[in-house]
Residue, then its C-alpha position, 0 to 999 in steps of 0.5 A: m349499598h349505604e350510598m343509596g341512603i347517602a344519595q337520598q340525603v344529598v337530594n334532600i339537602a339540595v332540594a331544601a337549599i333551593p329558594a322557595h320563591l323560584e318557580d319550576p326550579r331546575v338544578e344544572q349541576l350539583n358539586l360534591r367533595i368526597g374524601k378517599l377515606s369516607g367509605v363512599v364509592p363515587q360511582s355507586l353514589l352517582f348511580y343512586l343520585e340519578i335514580l333518586s333525583k327523578d321527579t325532583p329539581l335535580e333530575g338531569a343535573k350533572m353531578h360533579i365529584e371532587e375526590v379529596p386525597a387522604a393525608t395524615r399528620c404526626n402530632a409528635c414531629l408535625h410531619e404530613w404525608p399522603s396516605e391511601e390506607a390505614v396508618f399506625d405510625c409516623p414514617k419519620c419518627e415512628s410515633g403513633d400519635l397521628n391525625v387524619i387531616s383530610g380524606r374523610e370529607f363529604d360535602v355538598v359544595s354548591i348547587d348550580m341553578a339553570d337560568 
C-alpha cells in the first residue's frame, strides 16, 4: 500500500521538473530505476501512477521501470555477488562485514516530453 504514497511523490517530482514555459505540456514516457531490495512492488506502483497521473501532464504516459538487481560486497575480502535475499555472511570468507552495493535504488531517471 505504500506504493500509493511513492507514486504521488513521483507524480509531484515529474510535474515539478516540467519547464514552466511549456504550454500544455504532455509527458510521453516516465523512466524509473527501482532496486529489487527497495521494497517497492513495480506492478502496484504502476497501478497507482496510472490513477494519480489523471488530469496531470503525465496522464497517458508510458511508465518504464528498469529493475536493478541486488548485489552485496564483502568489506573483508572484496568479494561481490548477486543477492536476492538478506545475506549475513560472505560466501567466500564468511565475514559478516558486508555492504549492499545495489538493489535499494529508487530513481526518477528521465521524463520524455511529447513534441
